[in-house]
C-alpha atoms as a printed R data frame, in Angstrom:
    type eleno elety resid chain resno       x      y      z
1   ATOM     1    CA   MET     A     1   0.096  0.140  0.228
2   ATOM     2    CA   CYS     A     2   1.252  3.451 -1.038
3   ATOM     3    CA   ASP     A     3   1.667  6.008  1.843
4   ATOM     4    CA   ILE     A     4  -0.363  8.840  0.719
5   ATOM     5    CA   THR     A     5   0.233 10.825  4.011
6   ATOM     6    CA   SER     A     6   0.994 14.540  3.125
7   ATOM     7    CA   PRO     A     7   4.064 16.383  4.108
8   ATOM     8    CA   THR     A     8   1.755 18.455  6.574
9   ATOM     9    CA   GLU     A     9   0.209 15.569  8.110
10  ATOM    10    CA   SER     A    10   3.380 14.097  8.442
11  ATOM    11    CA   LEU     A    11   4.725 17.115 10.308
12  ATOM    12    CA   ILE     A    12   1.552 17.332 12.526
13  ATOM    13    CA   ARG     A    13   2.210 13.627 13.594
14  ATOM    14    CA   LYS     A    14   6.028 14.212 13.922
15  ATOM    15    CA   GLY     A    15   5.281 16.930 16.240
16  ATOM    16    CA   LEU     A    16   2.631 15.138 18.476
17  ATOM    17    CA   LYS     A    17   4.813 12.627 18.977
18  ATOM    18    CA   GLU     A    18   7.161 14.812 20.941
19  ATOM    19    CA   LEU     A    19   4.516 15.641 23.261
20  ATOM    20    CA   PRO     A    20   3.342 13.409 26.362
21  ATOM    21    CA   SER     A    21  -0.120 12.694 25.185
22  ATOM    22    CA   PRO     A    22  -1.179  9.952 23.095
23  ATOM    23    CA   PHE     A    23  -3.075 11.194 19.771
24  ATOM    24    CA   THR     A    24  -5.641  9.741 17.255
25  ATOM    25    CA   HIS     A    25  -5.964  9.659 13.499
26  ATOM    26    CA   GLY     A    26  -8.998 11.895 13.984
27  ATOM    27    CA   GLN     A    27  -7.065 14.323 15.902
28  ATOM    28    CA   VAL     A    28  -4.454 14.702 13.251
29  ATOM    29    CA   LYS     A    29  -7.720 15.120 10.800
30  ATOM    30    CA   LEU     A    30  -8.918 18.027 13.187
31  ATOM    31    CA   TYR     A    31  -5.370 20.006 13.034
32  ATOM    32    CA   MET     A    32  -5.517 19.434  9.332
33  ATOM    33    CA   THR     A    33  -8.809 21.062  9.246
34  ATOM    34    CA   TYR     A    34  -8.225 23.855 11.437
35  ATOM    35    CA   LEU     A    35  -5.041 24.683  9.351
36  ATOM    36    CA   ALA     A    36  -6.908 24.917  6.214
37  ATOM    37    CA   GLU     A    37  -9.430 27.541  7.818
38  ATOM    38    CA   LEU     A    38  -6.943 29.596  9.623
39  ATOM    39    CA   LYS     A    39  -4.957 29.929  6.291
40  ATOM    40    CA   LYS     A    40  -8.323 30.680  4.335
41  ATOM    41    CA   TRP     A    41  -9.620 33.243  7.119
42  ATOM    42    CA   ASN     A    42  -5.921 34.667  7.259
43  ATOM    43    CA   LYS     A    43  -6.012 36.077  3.704
44  ATOM    44    CA   VAL     A    44  -9.071 38.592  4.556
45  ATOM    45    CA   TYR     A    45  -8.736 39.275  8.263
46  ATOM    46    CA   SER     A    46  -5.259 38.757  8.876
47  ATOM    47    CA   LEU     A    47  -5.668 36.300 12.041
48  ATOM    48    CA   THR     A    48  -2.028 35.552 12.401
49  ATOM    49    CA   SER     A    49   1.376 36.655 11.160
50  ATOM    50    CA   LEU     A    50   2.323 33.299 10.376
51  ATOM    51    CA   ARG     A    51   1.641 31.894  6.933
52  ATOM    52    CA   THR     A    52   3.626 28.936  6.279
53  ATOM    53    CA   ASP     A    53   2.359 25.490  7.538
54  ATOM    54    CA   GLU     A    54   5.573 24.677  8.942
55  ATOM    55    CA   ASP     A    55   5.339 27.831 11.216
56  ATOM    56    CA   ILE     A    56   1.624 27.495 12.425
57  ATOM    57    CA   ILE     A    57   2.136 24.074 13.129
58  ATOM    58    CA   ILE     A    58   5.229 24.443 15.339
59  ATOM    59    CA   LYS     A    59   4.648 28.105 16.524
60  ATOM    60    CA   HIS     A    60   0.958 27.816 17.138
61  ATOM    61    CA   PHE     A    61  -0.284 24.264 17.490
62  ATOM    62    CA   LEU     A    62   2.676 22.707 18.964
63  ATOM    63    CA   ASP     A    63   3.799 25.349 21.423
64  ATOM    64    CA   SER     A    64  -0.301 25.755 22.598
65  ATOM    65    CA   LEU     A    65   0.000 22.104 23.294
66  ATOM    66    CA   LEU     A    66   3.024 22.351 25.895
67  ATOM    67    CA   TYR     A    67   0.271 23.970 28.255
68  ATOM    68    CA   LEU     A    68  -0.856 19.890 28.493
69  ATOM    69    CA   LYS     A    69   2.042 19.283 30.828
70  ATOM    70    CA   ALA     A    70   0.950 21.808 33.086
71  ATOM    71    CA   LEU     A    71  -2.948 21.232 33.115
72  ATOM    72    CA   PRO     A    72  -4.992 19.263 35.648
73  ATOM    73    CA   GLU     A    73  -6.147 16.037 34.992
74  ATOM    74    CA   GLY     A    74 -10.190 15.486 34.810
75  ATOM    75    CA   ASP     A    75 -13.129 17.507 33.901
76  ATOM    76    CA   ILE     A    76 -11.906 20.899 34.532
77  ATOM    77    CA   ARG     A    77 -13.153 24.445 33.143
78  ATOM    78    CA   VAL     A    78 -10.391 26.350 31.413
79  ATOM    79    CA   MET     A    79 -10.567 30.113 30.009
80  ATOM    80    CA   ASP     A    80  -8.363 31.004 27.354
81  ATOM    81    CA   VAL     A    81  -7.595 34.818 27.858
82  ATOM    82    CA   GLY     A    82  -7.353 36.914 24.594
83  ATOM    83    CA   SER     A    83  -7.641 33.587 22.677
84  ATOM    84    CA   GLY     A    84  -7.175 35.216 19.302
85  ATOM    85    CA   ALA     A    85  -7.348 32.619 16.493
86  ATOM    86    CA   GLY     A    86  -7.619 29.831 19.304
87  ATOM    87    CA   PHE     A    87  -4.304 29.716 20.946
88  ATOM    88    CA   PRO     A    88  -3.878 27.785 22.925
89  ATOM    89    CA   GLY     A    89  -7.349 26.930 23.897
90  ATOM    90    CA   ILE     A    90  -8.531 24.966 21.011
91  ATOM    91    CA   PRO     A    91  -5.229 22.794 20.511
92  ATOM    92    CA   ILE     A    92  -5.734 22.041 24.009
93  ATOM    93    CA   LYS     A    93  -9.533 21.219 23.613
94  ATOM    94    CA   ILE     A    94  -8.617 18.820 20.643
95  ATOM    95    CA   MET     A    95  -6.207 17.007 22.881
96  ATOM    96    CA   ARG     A    96  -8.651 16.917 25.810
97  ATOM    97    CA   PRO     A    97 -11.792 16.801 24.900
98  ATOM    98    CA   GLU     A    98 -13.364 16.456 28.228
99  ATOM    99    CA   ILE     A    99 -12.329 19.955 29.234
100 ATOM   100    CA   VAL     A   100 -14.670 22.799 29.168
101 ATOM   101    CA   MET     A   101 -13.233 25.536 27.395
102 ATOM   102    CA   CYS     A   102 -14.115 29.386 27.592
103 ATOM   103    CA   LEU     A   103 -12.435 31.168 24.631
104 ATOM   104    CA   LEU     A   104 -12.212 35.118 25.494
105 ATOM   105    CA   GLU     A   105 -11.441 37.437 22.652
106 ATOM   106    CA   PRO     A   106 -12.557 41.088 22.445
107 ATOM   107    CA   SER     A   107 -11.999 41.191 18.631
108 ATOM   108    CA   ARG     A   108 -15.214 40.783 16.731
109 ATOM   109    CA   LYS     A   109 -13.516 39.283 13.710
110 ATOM   110    CA   LYS     A   110 -11.289 36.719 15.689
111 ATOM   111    CA   ALA     A   111 -14.258 35.950 17.672
112 ATOM   112    CA   ASN     A   112 -16.024 35.144 14.561
113 ATOM   113    CA   PHE     A   113 -13.594 32.849 13.301
114 ATOM   114    CA   LEU     A   114 -13.672 31.023 16.810
115 ATOM   115    CA   ARG     A   115 -17.481 30.252 16.787
116 ATOM   116    CA   ASN     A   116 -16.666 29.166 12.873
117 ATOM   117    CA   ILE     A   117 -13.847 26.677 13.636
118 ATOM   118    CA   VAL     A   118 -15.555 25.186 16.693
119 ATOM   119    CA   LYS     A   119 -18.695 24.409 14.541
120 ATOM   120    CA   LEU     A   120 -16.212 23.577 11.802
121 ATOM   121    CA   LEU     A   121 -14.401 21.021 14.018
122 ATOM   122    CA   GLY     A   122 -17.440 19.570 16.053
123 ATOM   123    CA   LEU     A   123 -15.812 20.823 19.259
124 ATOM   124    CA   GLU     A   124 -18.645 20.431 22.084
125 ATOM   125    CA   ALA     A   125 -18.676 22.365 25.281
126 ATOM   126    CA   VAL     A   126 -16.969 25.519 24.174
127 ATOM   127    CA   GLU     A   127 -18.014 28.647 25.070
128 ATOM   128    CA   ILE     A   128 -16.839 31.919 23.111
129 ATOM   129    CA   ILE     A   129 -16.768 35.143 25.038
130 ATOM   130    CA   GLU     A   130 -16.476 38.301 23.151
131 ATOM   131    CA   ASN     A   131 -15.049 40.596 25.643
132 ATOM   132    CA   ARG     A   132 -12.065 41.785 27.487
133 ATOM   133    CA   ILE     A   133 -11.269 40.312 30.848
134 ATOM   134    CA   GLU     A   134 -11.135 43.859 32.166
135 ATOM   135    CA   ASP     A   135 -14.970 44.368 31.483
136 ATOM   136    CA   MET     A   136 -16.025 40.742 32.850
137 ATOM   137    CA   LYS     A   137 -18.453 41.516 35.272
138 ATOM   138    CA   GLN     A   138 -21.109 38.322 35.682
139 ATOM   139    CA   PRO     A   139 -19.978 35.882 38.098
140 ATOM   140    CA   PHE     A   140 -17.539 33.396 36.350
141 ATOM   141    CA   ALA     A   141 -15.192 30.981 37.831
142 ATOM   142    CA   VAL     A   142 -12.643 28.568 36.334
143 ATOM   143    CA   ASP     A   143 -10.226 25.685 37.428
144 ATOM   144    CA   VAL     A   144  -7.466 27.273 35.220
145 ATOM   145    CA   ALA     A   145  -6.795 30.420 33.330
146 ATOM   146    CA   VAL     A   146  -4.318 30.277 30.310
147 ATOM   147    CA   THR     A   147  -2.822 32.640 28.097
148 ATOM   148    CA   ARG     A   148  -0.214 33.114 25.273
149 ATOM   149    CA   ALA     A   149   1.945 35.878 24.169
150 ATOM   150    CA   LEU     A   150  -0.458 38.463 25.575
151 ATOM   151    CA   PHE     A   151   0.179 39.665 29.244
152 ATOM   152    CA   ALA     A   152   3.234 39.996 31.447
153 ATOM   153    CA   ILE     A   153   3.365 37.506 34.431
154 ATOM   154    CA   LYS     A   154   2.027 40.403 36.886
155 ATOM   155    CA   GLU     A   155  -0.541 41.865 34.416
156 ATOM   156    CA   PHE     A   156  -1.907 38.363 34.128
157 ATOM   157    CA   SER     A   157  -1.837 37.507 37.640
158 ATOM   158    CA   GLU     A   158  -3.896 40.747 38.607
159 ATOM   159    CA   LYS     A   159  -6.250 40.392 35.959
160 ATOM   160    CA   ALA     A   160  -7.152 36.737 35.549
161 ATOM   161    CA   LEU     A   161  -6.883 35.316 39.371
162 ATOM   162    CA   PRO     A   162  -9.777 36.782 40.657
163 ATOM   163    CA   PHE     A   163 -11.811 34.543 37.934
164 ATOM   164    CA   VAL     A   164  -9.968 31.269 39.434
165 ATOM   165    CA   LYS     A   165 -11.697 29.045 41.831
166 ATOM   166    CA   ALA     A   166  -9.872 28.593 45.140
167 ATOM   167    CA   GLY     A   167  -6.903 25.839 44.276
168 ATOM   168    CA   GLY     A   168  -6.960 26.723 40.690
169 ATOM   169    CA   ARG     A   169  -4.146 27.824 38.628
170 ATOM   170    CA   LEU     A   170  -2.734 30.104 36.117
171 ATOM   171    CA   ILE     A   171  -0.719 28.942 33.350
172 ATOM   172    CA   LEU     A   172   1.293 30.935 30.846
173 ATOM   173    CA   SER     A   173   4.192 30.448 28.315
174 ATOM   174    CA   LYS     A   174   7.248 32.717 28.472
175 ATOM   175    CA   GLY     A   175  11.019 32.745 27.077
176 ATOM   176    CA   PRO     A   176  14.211 32.568 28.901
177 ATOM   177    CA   LYS     A   177  13.558 36.428 30.314
178 ATOM   178    CA   VAL     A   178  10.575 34.479 33.052
179 ATOM   179    CA   HIS     A   179  12.831 34.961 35.879
180 ATOM   180    CA   GLU     A   180  13.083 38.583 35.280
181 ATOM   181    CA   GLU     A   181   9.374 39.153 35.154
182 ATOM   182    CA   LEU     A   182   8.785 36.991 38.087
183 ATOM   183    CA   LYS     A   183  10.594 39.736 40.401
184 ATOM   184    CA   ALA     A   184   7.669 41.952 39.870
185 ATOM   185    CA   ILE     A   185   5.474 39.790 41.932
186 ATOM   186    CA   ILE     A   186   8.054 38.332 44.565
187 ATOM   187    CA   ASN     A   187   5.537 39.862 46.959
188 ATOM   188    CA   GLU     A   188   2.597 38.748 46.094
189 ATOM   189    CA   ARG     A   189   0.645 35.938 48.027
190 ATOM   190    CA   ILE     A   190   0.972 33.509 45.195
191 ATOM   191    CA   VAL     A   191   3.117 30.085 44.230
192 ATOM   192    CA   CYS     A   192   4.944 29.987 41.224
193 ATOM   193    CA   GLU     A   193   6.385 26.589 39.300
194 ATOM   194    CA   ILE     A   194   8.603 27.155 36.568
195 ATOM   195    CA   MET     A   195   8.606 23.844 34.091
196 ATOM   196    CA   PRO     A   196  11.100 24.101 30.987
197 ATOM   197    CA   LEU     A   197  10.156 22.459 27.935
198 ATOM   198    CA   LYS     A   198  11.558 21.992 24.475
199 ATOM   199    CA   LEU     A   199   9.422 23.282 21.852
200 ATOM   200    CA   PRO     A   200   8.889 20.225 19.318
201 ATOM   201    CA   LEU     A   201  10.793 20.175 16.048
202 ATOM   202    CA   THR     A   202  12.921 22.943 17.453
203 ATOM   203    CA   THR     A   203  15.505 23.915 19.536
204 ATOM   204    CA   ILE     A   204  13.698 26.550 21.331
205 ATOM   205    CA   GLU     A   205  13.132 26.466 24.879
206 ATOM   206    CA   ARG     A   206   9.813 27.471 26.372
207 ATOM   207    CA   PHE     A   207   9.398 28.007 30.131
208 ATOM   208    CA   ILE     A   208   5.752 26.957 31.174
209 ATOM   209    CA   LEU     A   209   4.782 29.247 34.184
210 ATOM   210    CA   ILE     A   210   2.236 28.022 36.954
211 ATOM   211    CA   ILE     A   211   0.987 30.072 39.425
212 ATOM   212    CA   ARG     A   212  -1.200 28.736 42.011
213 ATOM   213    CA   GLN     A   213  -3.318 31.035 44.768
214 ATOM   214    CA   ALA     A   214  -2.175 30.644 48.537
215 ATOM   215    CA   ALA     A   215  -4.048 28.223 50.165
216 ATOM   216    CA   SER     A   216  -5.728 31.129 52.456
217 ATOM   217    CA   ASP     A   217  -6.675 33.094 49.454
218 ATOM   218    CA   GLY     A   218 -10.371 33.047 47.956
219 ATOM   219    CA   ILE     A   219 -10.423 33.311 44.040
220 ATOM   220    CA   GLY     A   220 -13.243 33.949 41.659
221 ATOM   221    CA   ASN     A   221 -16.703 35.678 42.183
222 ATOM   222    CA   ARG     A   222 -18.140 32.845 43.944
223 ATOM   223    CA   GLY     A   223 -15.076 32.600 46.094
224 ATOM   224    CA   ARG     A   224 -14.776 36.311 46.739
225 ATOM   225    CA   GLN     A   225 -18.678 36.121 48.155
226 ATOM   226    CA   SER     A   226 -18.061 33.175 50.185
227 ATOM   227    CA   LEU     A   227 -15.114 34.985 51.901
228 ATOM   228    CA   LEU     A   228 -17.319 37.936 52.820
229 ATOM   229    CA   ARG     A   229 -20.044 35.761 54.198
230 ATOM   230    CA   ASN     A   230 -17.493 34.068 56.374
231 ATOM   231    CA   ALA     A   231 -14.991 36.609 57.390
232 ATOM   232    CA   THR     A   232 -15.336 38.280 60.820
233 ATOM   233    CA   PRO     A   233 -14.777 41.859 60.654
234 ATOM   234    CA   HIS     A   234 -11.820 42.724 62.956
235 ATOM   235    CA   HIS     A   235 -12.066 46.479 62.927
236 ATOM   236    CA   PRO     A   236 -15.016 49.132 61.819
237 ATOM   237    CA   THR     A   237 -12.871 51.203 59.352
238 ATOM   238    CA   PRO     A   238 -12.389 49.928 55.581
239 ATOM   239    CA   CYS     A   239  -9.628 48.034 54.681
240 ATOM   240    CA   ILE     A   240  -6.483 50.011 53.466
241 ATOM   241    CA   ASN     A   241  -5.951 48.043 50.577
242 ATOM   242    CA   ALA     A   242  -7.464 50.081 47.988
243 ATOM   243    CA   GLU     A   243  -7.050 47.882 45.275
244 ATOM   244    CA   CYS     A   244  -8.797 44.680 46.794
245 ATOM   245    CA   ARG     A   245 -11.743 43.569 45.211
246 ATOM   246    CA   LEU     A   246 -12.911 42.420 48.459
247 ATOM   247    CA   ARG     A   247 -12.736 45.665 49.909
248 ATOM   248    CA   LYS     A   248 -14.609 47.160 46.863
249 ATOM   249    CA   ALA     A   249 -17.457 44.690 47.709
250 ATOM   250    CA   GLY     A   250 -17.555 46.099 50.935
251 ATOM   251    CA   CYS     A   251 -15.316 43.836 53.556
252 ATOM   252    CA   THR     A   252 -13.635 45.377 56.420
253 ATOM   253    CA   GLY     A   253 -10.861 43.026 56.970
254 ATOM   254    CA   PHE     A   254 -10.504 39.765 58.424
255 ATOM   255    CA   GLU     A   255  -7.546 37.478 59.582
256 ATOM   256    CA   GLY     A   256  -5.376 36.343 56.914
257 ATOM   257    CA   CYS     A   257  -5.994 39.252 54.908
258 ATOM   258    CA   PRO     A   258  -2.762 41.024 54.036
259 ATOM   259    CA   GLY     A   259  -4.271 44.686 53.672
260 ATOM   260    CA   PHE     A   260  -6.123 43.855 57.305
261 ATOM   261    CA   LYS     A   261  -2.734 42.760 58.543
262 ATOM   262    CA   ALA     A   262  -0.773 45.751 57.456
263 ATOM   263    CA   GLY     A   263  -3.522 48.442 58.840
264 ATOM   264    CA   TRP     A   264  -4.401 46.605 62.178
265 ATOM   265    CA   THR     A   265  -2.393 47.892 65.026
C-alpha cells in the first residue's frame, strides 16, 4: 500500500509524537482542518502573522500543546484569555475533549473565526465570550486560566486570578526572561512553578509558568462572595488595601487578609 500522507500531515504527526499525550488519526485530521481554515480566513482578516504550514504547526499548534504538561487531570473548566485565533485553547481542547473551554476574545473578527472553527471541528462544551477580561462582570469561575504571548506575568495574575477558583491555577508560556518578570510579583501571595520544555521540532526552549493561589486566598467571584459571608470583621474602618476586590465589595478586613494585617495595630 502506498503512503499517501501529505508532508503537512506528516509534520503534525511528527510534532505530536514529541508531546506527552497519545493522539488519534481523528485528532490529526482536526488539526489539518484547523490549519486549512485558519489560512483561508487569514487571507482576509490577518488573524496571524505566521503564513507557512510549518510555522503555524510548530509555533501555534505545538506551542499551545506544551500547556498540556501543566494542566490538571479530570473534567476541568479552562478560560483562554485573549484567545485570538484559538491559541492555546483550541489545540488543548482537541487533545483534551473532556475540558470545558471558555475562549475570551474581544475582537469581533477573531471571535467570529472562533465560532466558525468550533462549529467546523464539531467541538462541544466550548463557550466563546466576546469581551476583554477587564470588562468581565458576571459571576464566572474557572479551574485554570491560560494565556499565550499577551500579558506580562504580573498583569495576567492581577487580571485573571479573581476568576480562578480556590486551588486553581494560571498557566503562561514564557521565554528565557521569565525570571526577570517574576521579580515583579515576588511579594504577592502566590506560589510559582517553572517548567522548562523544548518546543517540538525545534531547539527553542519554553518556560511554562504555573501560578497557584496561596491556600488561604479565596478566588473567583463565588470565592469572594464566600469570603465575605464567612469573614469576621476585626475593625470598623474599611480595609486600607484600595485595590482589593473584597474591599470594593464592602469587606472591612479579616484575619489572613494582607491588607487587614498591614492596617491593624
